[in-house]
C-alpha positions, 0 to 999 in steps of 0.5 A, spaced: 500 499 499 502 506 498 501 512 503 503 519 501 506 524 506 508 531 506 516 532 508 519 538 510 522 539 503 514 539 501 512 544 506 518 549 505 516 549 497 509 550 499 510 556 503 515 559 498 509 558 492 504 562 497 510 567 498 511 568 491 504 568 489 502 575 486 496 578 490 489 577 488 488 584 486 494 583 481 491 577 478 484 581 478 487 587 474 490 582 469 484 578 468 480 585 467 485 587 462 484 580 458 481 580 451 474 577 450 475 570 447 475 569 440 473 564 435 479 562 430 477 560 423 481 554 420 486 559 416 488 561 423 488 554 426 492 552 420 497 557 421 498 555 428 499 548 425 493 545 429 489 543 423 490 541 416 496 537 413 501 540 417 498 538 423 497 531 420 504 531 419 506 532 426 501 527 429 504 522 424 511 524 426 510 523 433 506 517 432 512 514 429 517 516 434 513 513 440 512 507 436 520 506 435 521 508 442 517 503 445 514 504 452 517 510 455 516 515 461 511 520 459 515 526 462 521 524 458 518 523 452 514 530 452 521 533 454 525 530 449 525 537 446 524 542 451 522 548 446 516 544 443 514 540 450 507 543 450 506 541 442 509 534 444 504 534 450 498 536 445 500 531 440 501 526 444 494 527 448 491 527 441 494 520 439 491 517 446 484 520 445 483 517 439 486 510 441 493 510 437 497 510 444 496 508 451 497 512 457 499 507 463 500 509 470 506 504 473 510 504 480 508 512 481 509 514 474 506 515 467 508 511 461 506 511 454 506 507 448 504 507 441 499 501 439 499 497 433 492 498 432 487 503 434 483 502 440 476 504 442 476 506 449 470 503 453 470 508 458 473 514 456 476 519 461 480 525 462 487 525 466 491 531 467 499 529 467 502 535 471 510 535 472 514 541 474 520 544 471 526 547 475 527 554 474 531 555 468 530 549 465 525 551 460 
């Protein structure tokens, strides 16, 4: 059985986080200045590489990379290219969502692997995979 415990280091990190957090009044000002949400047309989405041939190529490339790598640590795979970590995480989530890859949780870590055949999920569920970069690592 696994029991999670807070250590002194965890408490210190938590206190540092709350000490460095900007006051709510600052966050509210930023929120008030935020632009209204807007819809993106297909042209803009394509320019961002989120739809179209460019997206398909990126998705295919990361699938091939994952297939070649076998079962790997999720965080290591995403951070393999730190400059594109957000994009890699997004592409990987697409592969998992549509059944081309599988996310596993083993021994306290997330692992991911490409599937040979597309899998239809019986009970789809959303999983947030969070990881932290130390300052200066991004």
